[in-house]
All heavy atoms as an XYZ file, in Angstrom:
841
protein
N       0.805     -1.147      0.012
C       0.001      0.033     -0.011
C       0.866      1.268     -0.003
O       1.828      1.321      0.749
C      -0.952     -0.043      1.193
C      -1.819      1.149      1.294
S      -2.738      1.054      2.795
C      -4.312      1.166      2.264
N       0.514      2.177     -0.891
C       1.395      3.421     -0.900
C       0.900      4.356      0.147
O      -0.275      4.506      0.356
C       1.156      4.066     -2.259
C       1.740      3.381     -3.467
C       1.504      4.131     -4.592
N       2.241      3.725     -5.739
C       2.279      4.289     -7.002
N       1.560      5.364     -7.253
N       3.013      3.798     -7.871
N       1.838      5.177      0.638
C       1.469      6.150      1.604
C       0.758      7.346      0.931
O       1.131      7.642     -0.193
C       2.790      6.583      2.253
C       3.901      6.228      1.303
C       3.377      5.042      0.500
N      -0.183      7.952      1.540
C      -0.791      9.141      0.918
C       0.085     10.252      1.067
O       0.693     10.538      2.069
C      -2.082      9.430      1.769
S      -3.425      8.203      1.448
N       0.220     11.039     -0.036
C       1.021     12.274     -0.011
C       0.132     13.370      0.338
O      -1.038     13.548     -0.053
C       1.657     12.473     -1.412
C       2.568     11.314     -1.801
C       3.038     11.603     -3.326
C       3.780     11.230     -0.902
N       0.684     14.267      1.153
C      -0.113     15.479      1.475
C      -0.351     16.463      0.285
O       0.516     16.582     -0.503
C       0.726     16.253      2.543
C       2.123     15.672      2.399
C       2.016     14.365      1.747
N      -1.485     16.958      0.214
C      -1.913     17.808     -0.857
C      -1.624     19.217     -0.377
O      -1.999     19.645      0.722
C      -3.359     17.706     -1.194
C      -3.730     18.794     -2.311
C      -3.619     16.287     -1.753
N      -0.782     20.000     -1.209
C      -0.489     21.401     -0.689
C      -1.785     22.143     -0.573
O      -2.670     22.023     -1.250
C       0.319     21.906     -1.829
C       0.893     20.738     -2.613
C      -0.136     19.679     -2.438
N      -1.734     22.997      0.491
C      -2.922     23.781      0.936
C      -3.379     24.640     -0.319
O      -4.596     24.918     -0.680
C      -2.653     24.678      2.087
C      -3.784     25.579      2.478
C      -3.589     26.122      3.826
N      -4.555     27.155      4.190
C      -5.791     26.982      4.596
N      -6.235     25.709      4.768
N      -6.570     28.009      4.889
N      -2.474     25.304     -1.078
C      -2.813     26.088     -2.226
C      -3.511     25.279     -3.226
O      -4.532     25.791     -3.890
C      -1.522     26.719     -2.903
N      -3.193     24.061     -3.492
C      -3.879     23.231     -4.520
C      -5.342     22.892     -4.017
O      -6.259     22.979     -4.821
C      -3.166     21.893     -4.631
N      -5.521     22.678     -2.686
C      -6.764     22.459     -2.153
C      -7.725     23.658     -2.329
O      -8.977     23.675     -2.730
C      -6.782     22.060     -0.702
O      -5.875     20.911     -0.544
C      -8.190     21.787     -0.081
N      -7.162     24.870     -2.030
C      -7.864     26.114     -2.187
C      -8.200     26.364     -3.694
O      -9.314     26.833     -3.907
C      -7.090     27.266     -1.630
C      -6.901     27.259     -0.104
C      -6.035     28.378      0.339
C      -8.263     27.403      0.649
N      -7.300     26.044     -4.562
C      -7.589     26.273     -5.944
C      -8.745     25.437     -6.438
O      -9.615     25.906     -7.213
C      -6.346     26.001     -6.746
C      -6.573     26.031     -8.253
C      -6.613     27.217     -8.836
C      -6.814     24.873     -9.021
C      -6.884     27.338    -10.250
C      -7.003     25.006    -10.389
C      -7.068     26.157    -11.042
N      -8.690     24.197     -6.037
C      -9.806     23.248     -6.417
C     -11.156     23.736     -5.866
O     -12.187     23.783     -6.546
C      -9.521     21.806     -6.000
C     -10.716     20.903     -6.172
C      -8.306     21.199     -6.842
N     -11.146     24.147     -4.544
C     -12.387     24.673     -3.975
C     -12.906     25.851     -4.706
O     -14.131     25.967     -4.939
C     -12.162     25.002     -2.482
N     -12.041     26.777     -5.076
C     -12.411     27.991     -5.758
C     -12.989     27.714     -7.200
O     -13.922     28.187     -7.608
C     -11.210     29.065     -5.837
N     -12.353     26.740     -7.845
C     -12.747     26.364     -9.143
C     -14.189     25.733     -9.078
O     -15.064     26.005     -9.885
C     -11.796     25.375     -9.858
N     -14.402     24.943     -8.161
C     -15.766     24.299     -7.972
C     -16.802     25.370     -7.678
O     -17.897     25.279     -8.120
C     -15.750     23.227     -6.890
C     -14.982     21.901     -7.277
C     -14.921     21.035     -5.989
C     -15.744     21.274     -8.405
N     -16.389     26.301     -6.808
C     -17.371     27.455     -6.484
C     -17.714     28.226     -7.699
O     -18.930     28.625     -7.842
C     -16.766     28.347     -5.368
N     -16.773     28.478     -8.591
C     -17.050     29.186     -9.855
C     -17.943     28.392    -10.684
O     -18.857     28.945    -11.350
C     -15.740     29.584    -10.515
C     -14.869     30.662     -9.872
C     -13.553     30.882    -10.719
C     -15.705     32.016    -10.021
N     -17.735     27.142    -10.802
C     -18.629     26.279    -11.612
C     -20.027     26.302    -11.165
O     -21.002     26.462    -11.983
C     -18.099     24.850    -11.712
C     -16.792     24.592    -12.585
C     -16.261     23.152    -12.368
C     -17.011     24.914    -14.037
N     -20.300     26.215     -9.931
C     -21.629     26.228     -9.382
C     -22.228     27.600     -9.602
O     -23.374     27.721     -9.999
C     -21.554     25.905     -7.798
C     -22.945     26.240     -7.136
C     -21.161     24.491     -7.575
N     -21.462     28.692     -9.350
C     -21.929     30.048     -9.627
C     -22.351     30.232    -11.106
O     -23.356     30.824    -11.413
C     -20.973     31.131     -9.178
N     -21.565     29.758    -12.075
C     -21.883     29.914    -13.414
C     -23.103     29.075    -13.770
O     -23.926     29.602    -14.507
C     -20.698     29.265    -14.309
C     -19.552     30.322    -14.457
O     -19.628     31.507    -13.920
O     -18.478     29.843    -14.865
N     -23.292     27.912    -13.236
C     -24.468     27.217    -13.530
C     -25.764     27.838    -12.971
O     -26.799     27.943    -13.636
C     -24.402     25.700    -12.850
N     -25.639     28.484    -11.853
C     -26.810     29.234    -11.262
C     -27.020     30.510    -12.102
O     -28.155     30.826    -12.253
C     -26.511     29.526     -9.792
C     -26.533     28.369     -8.873
C     -26.152     28.618     -7.498
O     -25.794     29.836     -7.106
O     -26.140     27.749     -6.596
N     -25.966     31.168    -12.480
C     -26.197     32.411    -13.269
C     -26.734     32.141    -14.589
O     -27.411     33.040    -15.169
C     -24.798     33.119    -13.372
N     -26.499     30.993    -15.123
C     -27.086     30.637    -16.523
C     -28.560     30.641    -16.548
O     -29.205     30.856    -17.529
C     -26.508     29.272    -16.939
N     -29.183     30.289    -15.416
C     -30.665     30.362    -15.382
C     -31.250     29.041    -16.001
O     -30.541     28.251    -16.562
N     -32.498     28.987    -15.830
C     -33.217     27.825    -16.362
C     -33.609     27.860    -17.794
O     -33.502     29.014    -18.381
C     -34.612     27.654    -15.513
N     -33.900     26.814    -18.436
C     -34.390     26.789    -19.813
C     -35.850     26.395    -19.862
O     -36.227     25.352    -19.217
C     -33.512     25.845    -20.648
C     -34.002     25.741    -22.157
C     -32.056     26.255    -20.621
N     -36.659     27.159    -20.453
C     -38.133     26.924    -20.651
C     -38.364     26.651    -22.118
O     -37.706     27.278    -23.015
C     -38.899     28.106    -20.170
C     -38.460     28.489    -18.740
N     -39.036     28.053    -17.618
C     -37.503     29.405    -18.298
C     -38.553     28.575    -16.520
N     -37.605     29.429    -16.921
N     -39.447     25.913    -22.416
C     -39.786     25.571    -23.775
C     -41.214     26.097    -24.078
O     -42.102     25.774    -23.335
C     -39.663     24.085    -24.002
O     -38.354     23.661    -23.798
C     -40.016     23.735    -25.570
N     -41.357     26.724    -25.278
C     -42.725     27.027    -25.820
C     -42.724     26.226    -27.062
O     -41.854     26.396    -27.974
C     -42.844     28.512    -26.108
C     -44.161     28.839    -26.792
C     -42.727     29.361    -24.760
N     -43.816     25.457    -27.239
C     -43.914     24.659    -28.435
C     -44.861     25.559    -29.389
O     -45.967     25.981    -28.887
C     -44.510     23.301    -28.119
O     -43.682     22.642    -27.263
C     -44.768     22.454    -29.388
N     -44.545     25.536    -30.649
C     -45.371     26.080    -31.664
C     -46.105     24.940    -32.298
O     -45.449     24.044    -33.008
C     -44.640     26.962    -32.668
C     -43.938     28.046    -31.918
C     -45.649     27.522    -33.697
C     -42.906     28.859    -32.816
N     -47.483     24.851    -32.114
C     -48.154     23.600    -32.601
C     -49.636     24.040    -32.933
O     -50.233     24.637    -32.201
C     -48.126     22.553    -31.556
C     -48.869     21.323    -31.931
O     -48.622     20.822    -33.101
O     -49.540     20.739    -31.127
N     -50.065     23.631    -34.068
C     -51.402     24.043    -34.529
C     -51.621     25.456    -34.614
O     -52.696     25.912    -34.261
N     -50.631     26.257    -35.024
C     -50.674     27.688    -35.191
C     -51.106     28.359    -33.816
O     -51.829     29.283    -33.699
C     -51.686     28.141    -36.230
C     -51.203     27.898    -37.633
C     -51.146     26.569    -38.167
C     -50.684     28.923    -38.360
C     -50.624     26.404    -39.432
C     -50.234     28.770    -39.616
C     -50.227     27.408    -40.244
N     -50.422     27.872    -32.770
C     -50.500     28.377    -31.354
C     -49.242     28.184    -30.607
O     -48.463     27.306    -30.860
C     -51.745     27.688    -30.729
N     -48.999     29.192    -29.713
C     -47.894     29.077    -28.790
C     -48.413     28.295    -27.568
O     -49.424     28.750    -27.024
C     -47.373     30.512    -28.365
C     -46.838     31.302    -29.445
C     -47.528     32.401    -29.918
C     -45.631     30.927    -30.065
C     -47.012     33.174    -30.943
C     -45.113     31.713    -31.212
C     -45.815     32.841    -31.614
N     -47.635     27.267    -27.152
C     -48.097     26.445    -25.991
C     -46.949     26.272    -25.002
O     -45.902     25.738    -25.375
C     -48.483     25.080    -26.528
C     -49.755     25.132    -27.398
C     -50.133     23.856    -27.877
C     -51.357     23.936    -28.806
N     -51.787     22.664    -29.431
N     -47.007     26.883    -23.852
C     -48.147     27.590    -23.309
C     -48.296     29.064    -23.844
O     -47.323     29.547    -24.367
C     -47.860     27.681    -21.775
C     -46.368     27.652    -21.655
C     -45.931     26.835    -22.813
N     -49.503     29.564    -23.808
C     -49.658     30.949    -24.358
C     -49.057     31.984    -23.502
O     -48.602     33.039    -24.027
C     -51.095     31.187    -24.606
O     -51.838     31.145    -23.386
N     -48.974     31.756    -22.197
C     -48.266     32.624    -21.309
C     -47.160     31.845    -20.612
O     -47.484     30.757    -20.051
C     -49.188     33.216    -20.255
O     -50.231     33.982    -20.919
C     -48.491     34.223    -19.336
N     -45.996     32.382    -20.526
C     -44.905     31.744    -19.881
C     -44.181     32.735    -18.939
O     -43.999     33.883    -19.248
C     -43.873     31.098    -20.853
C     -42.841     30.296    -20.148
C     -43.175     32.217    -21.723
C     -42.034     29.370    -21.012
N     -43.948     32.387    -17.697
C     -43.340     33.181    -16.637
C     -41.920     32.591    -16.386
O     -41.776     31.449    -16.080
C     -44.216     33.202    -15.398
O     -45.472     33.688    -15.759
C     -43.532     34.113    -14.408
N     -41.005     33.534    -16.488
C     -39.574     33.150    -16.311
C     -38.870     34.156    -15.376
O     -39.450     35.184    -15.089
C     -38.842     32.991    -17.621
C     -39.484     31.991    -18.544
C     -38.622     34.314    -18.302
N     -37.634     33.865    -15.050
C     -36.802     34.721    -14.184
C     -35.935     35.467    -15.161
O     -35.547     34.862    -16.175
C     -36.117     34.065    -13.012
C     -37.039     33.468    -12.039
C     -36.319     32.742    -10.936
N     -37.061     33.039     -9.796
C     -36.604     33.277     -8.607
N     -35.279     33.330     -8.417
N     -37.421     33.508     -7.578
N     -35.506     36.595    -14.807
C     -34.530     37.373    -15.546
C     -33.204     36.485    -15.595
O     -32.765     35.892    -14.596
C     -34.102     38.768    -14.819
C     -33.413     39.697    -15.631
C     -33.283     40.985    -14.981
O     -33.469     41.163    -13.752
N     -33.125     42.072    -15.765
N     -32.729     36.370    -16.844
C     -31.507     35.524    -17.149
C     -31.901     34.088    -17.623
O     -30.968     33.355    -18.011
N     -33.179     33.767    -17.422
C     -33.539     32.355    -18.009
C     -33.595     32.321    -19.500
O     -33.675     33.438    -20.135
C     -34.979     32.057    -17.471
C     -35.057     31.582    -16.009
O     -33.879     31.542    -15.398
O     -36.135     31.344    -15.532
N     -33.570     31.242    -20.049
C     -33.689     31.035    -21.476
C     -34.970     30.444    -21.897
O     -35.436     29.539    -21.185
C     -32.456     30.109    -22.026
O     -31.261     30.673    -21.708
C     -32.559     29.826    -23.544
N     -35.511     31.023    -22.975
C     -36.736     30.427    -23.455
C     -36.479     29.913    -24.866
O     -35.841     30.557    -25.628
C     -37.895     31.449    -23.602
C     -38.140     32.165    -22.328
C     -39.260     30.809    -24.149
C     -37.385     33.414    -22.106
N     -36.864     28.647    -25.191
C     -36.683     28.063    -26.518
C     -38.022     27.835    -27.160
O     -38.873     27.110    -26.551
C     -35.873     26.716    -26.264
C     -35.702     26.108    -27.720
C     -34.847     24.771    -27.639
O     -35.544     23.757    -27.419
O     -33.639     24.881    -27.764
N     -38.204     28.349    -28.379
C     -39.400     28.165    -29.092
C     -39.068     26.958    -30.007
O     -38.165     27.055    -30.776
C     -39.831     29.403    -29.862
C     -40.546     30.413    -29.096
C     -41.847     30.538    -28.976
C     -39.942     31.409    -28.210
N     -42.218     31.572    -28.065
C     -41.057     32.159    -27.536
C     -38.656     31.772    -27.938
C     -40.798     33.202    -26.759
C     -38.475     32.815    -26.987
C     -39.509     33.516    -26.418
N     -39.957     25.915    -30.026
C     -39.716     24.779    -30.923
C     -40.978     24.797    -31.813
O     -42.066     24.612    -31.439
C     -39.730     23.548    -30.134
C     -38.509     23.351    -29.281
C     -38.491     22.010    -28.680
N     -37.175     21.907    -27.775
C     -36.981     21.057    -26.940
N     -37.872     20.024    -26.819
N     -35.858     21.008    -26.229
N     -40.706     24.875    -33.092
C     -41.814     24.857    -34.083
C     -41.992     23.532    -34.590
O     -41.289     22.866    -35.331
C     -41.372     25.827    -35.324
C     -42.471     25.908    -36.342
O     -43.633     25.474    -36.162
N     -42.157     26.548    -37.399
N     -43.163     22.928    -34.289
C     -43.604     21.550    -34.717
C     -44.576     21.660    -35.928
O     -44.943     20.638    -36.346
C     -44.173     20.756    -33.562
O     -45.360     21.390    -33.137
C     -43.138     20.545    -32.434
N     -44.980     22.838    -36.275
C     -45.833     23.025    -37.407
C     -45.084     22.813    -38.770
O     -43.831     22.981    -38.782
C     -46.466     24.430    -37.404
C     -47.669     24.574    -36.560
O     -48.226     23.571    -36.112
O     -48.111     25.715    -36.305
N     -45.823     22.589    -39.887
C     -45.152     22.375    -41.098
C     -44.725     23.533    -41.843
O     -44.253     23.568    -42.998
C     -46.182     21.521    -41.953
C     -47.401     21.990    -41.320
C     -47.269     22.234    -39.897
N     -45.049     24.828    -41.228
C     -44.702     26.055    -41.848
C     -43.837     26.917    -40.838
O     -43.861     26.639    -39.614
C     -45.927     26.891    -42.288
C     -46.741     26.109    -43.257
C     -46.792     27.146    -41.076
N     -43.176     27.958    -41.340
C     -42.393     28.831    -40.581
C     -43.355     29.759    -39.631
O     -44.418     30.114    -40.057
C     -41.501     29.709    -41.430
O     -40.556     28.918    -42.153
N     -42.664     30.149    -38.584
C     -43.347     31.114    -37.708
C     -42.345     32.024    -37.131
O     -41.134     31.817    -37.256
C     -44.061     30.378    -36.464
C     -45.261     29.545    -36.797
N     -46.400     30.124    -37.328
C     -45.413     28.182    -36.867
C     -47.273     29.134    -37.642
N     -46.633     27.989    -37.351
N     -42.776     33.064    -36.387
C     -41.846     33.945    -35.599
C     -42.290     34.086    -34.191
O     -43.546     33.770    -33.893
C     -41.692     35.379    -36.225
O     -42.870     36.056    -35.893
C     -41.488     35.325    -37.691
N     -41.474     34.581    -33.363
C     -41.865     35.032    -31.990
C     -41.282     36.422    -31.856
O     -40.067     36.562    -31.829
C     -41.320     34.031    -30.951
N     -42.126     37.442    -31.756
C     -41.695     38.774    -31.888
C     -42.350     39.695    -30.853
O     -43.619     39.784    -30.732
C     -42.005     39.403    -33.275
O     -41.458     38.544    -34.225
C     -41.363     40.727    -33.513
N     -41.447     40.351    -29.999
C     -42.004     41.354    -29.150
C     -40.901     42.413    -29.076
O     -39.865     42.221    -28.240
C     -42.232     40.791    -27.760
N     -40.948     43.389    -29.797
C     -39.879     44.376    -29.997
C     -39.496     44.967    -28.657
O     -38.307     45.149    -28.421
C     -40.270     45.478    -30.951
C     -40.580     44.980    -32.382
C     -39.279     44.593    -33.163
C     -39.611     44.209    -34.540
N     -38.544     43.658    -35.281
N     -40.512     45.286    -27.795
C     -40.172     45.972    -26.556
C     -39.275     45.092    -25.499
O     -38.684     45.560    -24.702
C     -41.360     46.485    -25.825
C     -42.456     45.467    -25.594
C     -43.395     45.120    -26.748
O     -43.316     45.855    -27.733
O     -44.144     44.109    -26.683
N     -39.401     43.764    -25.786
C     -38.531     42.860    -24.974
C     -37.224     42.587    -25.636
O     -36.386     41.891    -25.123
C     -39.283     41.512    -24.802
N     -37.006     42.995    -26.879
C     -35.796     42.672    -27.671
C     -35.954     41.296    -28.296
O     -35.001     40.737    -28.719
N     -37.184     40.796    -28.353
C     -37.387     39.380    -28.877
C     -37.798     39.491    -30.294
O     -38.780     40.193    -30.647
C     -38.571     38.801    -28.023
C     -39.057     37.490    -28.624
C     -38.078     36.383    -28.636
C     -40.230     37.013    -27.830
N     -36.913     38.956    -31.223
C     -37.247     38.977    -32.595
C     -36.600     37.697    -33.247
O     -35.363     37.757    -33.566
C     -36.837     40.295    -33.330
C     -37.294     40.263    -34.787
O     -38.000     39.307    -35.268
O     -36.948     41.177    -35.456
N     -37.293     36.625    -33.277
C     -36.642     35.337    -33.722
C     -36.377     35.310    -35.259
O     -35.590     34.434    -35.573
C     -37.710     34.141    -33.355
O     -38.850     34.373    -34.227
N     -37.003     36.181    -35.983
C     -36.913     35.859    -37.464
C     -37.721     34.641    -37.697
O     -38.342     34.141    -36.783
N     -37.660     34.186    -38.897
C     -38.444     32.983    -39.208
C     -37.868     31.720    -38.591
O     -36.723     31.383    -38.716
C     -38.530     32.778    -40.737
C     -39.487     33.798    -41.366
C     -39.773     33.486    -42.884
O     -39.714     32.290    -43.231
O     -40.084     34.440    -43.534
N     -38.739     31.071    -37.855
C     -38.317     29.702    -37.273
C     -38.940     28.690    -38.199
O     -40.083     28.549    -38.312
C     -38.872     29.511    -35.816
C     -38.513     30.713    -34.944
C     -38.458     28.257    -35.322
C     -39.283     30.745    -33.562
N     -38.018     27.893    -38.915
C     -38.517     27.022    -39.932
C     -39.290     25.781    -39.182
O     -39.072     25.573    -38.069
C     -37.344     26.527    -40.704
C     -36.238     26.703    -39.668
C     -36.580     27.905    -38.835
N     -40.025     25.062    -40.051
C     -40.631     23.804    -39.543
C     -39.572     22.974    -38.947
O     -38.450     22.803    -39.474
C     -41.288     23.038    -40.698
N     -39.881     22.429    -37.812
C     -38.947     21.587    -36.958
C     -37.719     22.363    -36.453
O     -36.762     21.807    -36.106
C     -38.512     20.335    -37.725
C     -39.664     19.475    -38.011
O     -40.461     19.173    -37.266
N     -39.789     19.148    -39.322
N     -37.744     23.691    -36.570
C     -36.619     24.504    -36.001
C     -36.823     24.990    -34.600
O     -37.909     24.884    -34.033
N     -35.765     25.586    -34.035
C     -35.871     26.182    -32.755
C     -35.235     27.507    -32.750
O     -34.452     27.958    -33.595
C     -35.184     25.306    -31.734
O     -33.788     25.230    -32.028
C     -35.799     23.940    -31.596
N     -35.601     28.325    -31.741
C     -34.990     29.656    -31.484
C     -34.855     29.826    -29.945
O     -35.761     29.488    -29.215
C     -35.949     30.734    -31.994
C     -35.409     32.184    -31.619
C     -34.310     32.724    -32.179
C     -36.128     32.828    -30.676
C     -33.916     33.995    -31.792
C     -35.688     34.114    -30.306
C     -34.553     34.727    -30.870
O     -34.125     36.007    -30.450
N     -33.682     30.328    -29.522
C     -33.453     30.558    -28.152
C     -33.273     32.094    -27.816
O     -32.639     32.715    -28.597
C     -32.271     29.814    -27.641
C     -32.449     28.345    -27.434
C     -31.251     27.640    -26.879
N     -31.673     26.406    -26.305
C     -31.235     25.954    -25.169
N     -30.223     26.602    -24.564
N     -31.696     24.782    -24.657
N     -33.826     32.482    -26.734
C     -33.818     33.813    -26.271
C     -33.520     33.900    -24.787
O     -34.134     33.171    -23.984
C     -35.171     34.512    -26.547
C     -35.298     35.908    -26.062
C     -34.784     36.950    -26.677
C     -36.176     36.137    -24.964
C     -34.906     38.233    -26.266
C     -36.309     37.359    -24.456
C     -35.688     38.438    -25.054
N     -32.627     34.797    -24.383
C     -32.353     35.009    -22.984
C     -33.096     36.177    -22.476
O     -32.947     37.255    -23.059
C     -30.821     35.189    -22.644
C     -30.117     33.879    -23.002
C     -30.598     35.438    -21.195
C     -28.563     33.999    -23.030
N     -33.997     35.996    -21.419
C     -34.837     37.085    -20.898
C     -33.934     38.007    -20.066
O     -33.624     37.664    -18.980
C     -35.938     36.504    -20.168
N     -33.671     39.205    -20.567
C     -32.823     40.135    -19.880
C     -33.562     41.253    -19.200
O     -33.160     41.895    -18.249
C     -31.756     40.627    -20.817
C     -30.869     39.546    -21.386
C     -29.591     40.094    -21.935
N     -28.777     39.191    -22.634
C     -28.069     38.195    -22.220
N     -27.985     37.975    -20.896
N     -27.358     37.342    -22.931
N     -34.784     41.599    -19.748
C     -35.515     42.735    -19.365
C     -36.719     42.317    -18.584
O     -37.472     41.559    -19.083
C     -35.856     43.523    -20.521
C     -36.565     44.900    -20.284
C     -36.711     45.521    -21.632
C     -37.543     46.817    -21.496
N     -37.817     47.498    -22.685
N     -36.959     42.796    -17.352
C     -38.113     42.457    -16.574
C     -39.369     43.132    -17.161
O     -39.371     44.243    -17.723
C     -37.990     42.853    -15.115
C     -37.014     41.992    -14.425
C     -36.951     42.376    -12.886
C     -35.959     41.551    -12.174
N     -35.973     41.859    -10.696
N     -40.461     42.408    -17.076
C     -41.833     43.022    -17.516
C     -42.682     41.960    -18.070
O     -42.442     40.812    -18.134
N     -43.848     42.415    -18.590
C     -44.825     41.659    -19.226
C     -44.804     42.022    -20.719
O     -45.033     43.244    -21.019
C     -46.221     41.870    -18.710
C     -46.352     41.375    -17.227
C     -47.740     41.637    -16.732
N     -48.626     40.549    -17.130
C     -48.919     39.437    -16.448
N     -48.188     39.195    -15.310
N     -49.661     38.517    -16.936
N     -44.620     41.074    -21.650
C     -44.381     41.411    -23.045
C     -45.369     40.457    -23.818
O     -45.214     39.235    -23.863
C     -42.938     41.099    -23.416
C     -41.953     41.815    -22.556
C     -41.184     41.201    -21.546
C     -41.788     43.195    -22.646
C     -40.358     41.896    -20.767
C     -40.822     43.944    -21.931
C     -40.136     43.248    -20.993
N     -46.253     41.143    -24.569
C     -47.110     40.413    -25.556
C     -46.281     40.184    -26.786
O     -45.421     41.060    -27.194
C     -48.239     41.245    -25.894
N     -46.280     38.990    -27.234
C     -45.547     38.696    -28.499
C     -46.537     38.023    -29.500
O     -47.569     37.420    -29.181
C     -44.293     37.893    -28.308
C     -44.516     36.456    -27.804
C     -44.570     35.461    -28.751
C     -44.569     36.123    -26.453
C     -44.704     34.098    -28.306
C     -44.697     34.840    -25.950
C     -44.741     33.768    -26.964
O     -44.904     32.588    -26.491
N     -46.110     38.014    -30.739
C     -46.912     37.460    -31.863
C     -45.986     36.839    -32.856
O     -44.757     36.911    -32.819
C     -47.719     38.635    -32.628
C     -46.733     39.567    -33.352
C     -48.657     39.375    -31.707
C     -47.469     40.408    -34.345
N     -46.702     36.046    -33.743
C     -46.053     35.576    -34.992
C     -46.322     36.598    -36.069
O     -47.458     36.802    -36.297
C     -46.622     34.208    -35.396
S     -46.036     33.701    -36.958
N     -45.310     37.295    -36.551
C     -45.483     38.315    -37.568
C     -46.080     37.701    -38.837
O     -46.634     38.448    -39.670
C     -44.275     39.131    -37.822
O     -43.146     38.245    -38.235
C     -43.835     39.882    -36.529
N     -45.850     36.445    -39.056
C     -46.351     35.850    -40.286
C     -47.805     35.391    -40.186
O     -48.532     35.354    -41.174
C     -45.482     34.580    -40.634
C     -44.073     34.792    -40.841
C     -43.270     33.427    -41.010
C     -43.782     35.651    -41.984
N     -48.278     35.192    -38.932
C     -49.684     34.737    -38.625
C     -50.073     35.563    -37.358
O     -49.984     35.010    -36.230
C     -49.721     33.293    -38.447
C     -48.994     32.463    -39.414
N     -47.750     31.956    -39.307
C     -49.441     32.183    -40.685
C     -47.358     31.289    -40.398
N     -48.357     31.412    -41.329
N     -50.497     36.762    -37.469
C     -50.836     37.691    -36.360
C     -51.826     37.184    -35.502
O     -52.009     37.692    -34.352
C     -51.175     38.978    -37.042
C     -50.510     38.933    -38.383
C     -50.549     37.559    -38.816
N     -52.645     36.204    -35.816
C     -53.616     35.633    -34.884
C     -52.990     34.841    -33.789
O     -53.526     34.560    -32.764
C     -54.640     34.781    -35.593
C     -53.996     33.489    -36.267
C     -55.458     35.490    -36.561
C     -54.849     32.412    -36.739
N     -51.680     34.460    -34.078
C     -50.869     33.731    -33.015
C     -50.392     34.716    -32.000
O     -49.511     35.525    -32.358
C     -49.849     32.967    -33.629
C     -50.237     31.776    -34.548
S     -48.823     30.997    -35.385
C     -47.845     30.458    -34.076
N     -50.839     34.605    -30.744
C     -50.351     35.558    -29.730
C     -49.841     34.796    -28.469
O     -50.361     33.689    -28.127
C     -51.486     36.462    -29.331
C     -51.913     37.367    -30.492
C     -53.092     38.191    -30.085
C     -53.470     38.976    -31.440
N     -54.543     39.919    -31.193
N     -48.910     35.358    -27.765
C     -48.367     34.770    -26.552
C     -48.000     35.885    -25.649
O     -48.000     37.117    -26.045
N     -47.689     35.539    -24.371
C     -47.199     36.482    -23.422
C     -45.966     35.915    -22.654
O     -46.029     34.819    -22.242
C     -48.200     36.902    -22.416
C     -47.798     38.030    -21.416
C     -48.928     38.418    -20.482
O     -49.585     37.570    -20.015
O     -49.002     39.650    -20.296
N     -44.965     36.791    -22.602
C     -43.753     36.441    -21.889
C     -43.693     37.340    -20.652
O     -43.702     38.577    -20.766
C     -42.517     36.746    -22.757
C     -41.121     36.625    -22.030
C     -40.909     35.209    -21.491
C     -40.036     36.986    -23.039
N     -43.696     36.716    -19.456
C     -43.551     37.439    -18.165
C     -42.108     37.243    -17.599
O     -41.860     36.024    -17.360
C     -44.675     37.075    -17.140
C     -44.511     37.812    -15.918
C     -46.066     37.216    -17.787
N     -41.442     38.271    -17.454
C     -40.038     38.108    -16.824
C     -39.989     38.728    -15.519
O     -40.279     39.965    -15.380
C     -38.959     38.736    -17.792
C     -37.557     38.591    -17.280
C     -39.147     38.201    -19.247
N     -39.774     37.910    -14.428
C     -39.701     38.458    -13.055
C     -38.309     38.760    -12.663
O     -37.336     38.237    -13.240
C     -40.355     37.397    -12.159
C     -41.790     37.160    -12.490
C     -42.455     36.096    -11.590
O     -41.695     35.232    -11.092
O     -43.680     36.127    -11.453
């Protein structure tokens, strides 16, 4: 059996600091939420997230759609059939959004 070698204190502190940074980065990244575009509708129609969270729109329809709320800085451009678009919610508030290609499609993004 080999004797255990002492680990220098500086190395232990470095490892602890690196782990703390990884945990902080994971917490800062926020959660990921999904809105499905299906049957010419946003599902859910209202989504509530925290500032810094990511929202992903997944288009399951056979045609392109958009998710657009200029006041939130949200402008997906065309999301093709089977495509996705990701947006990080940076601004707090309630934001109505639409599909600019099909204005009957409406949703609301609430950022707390």
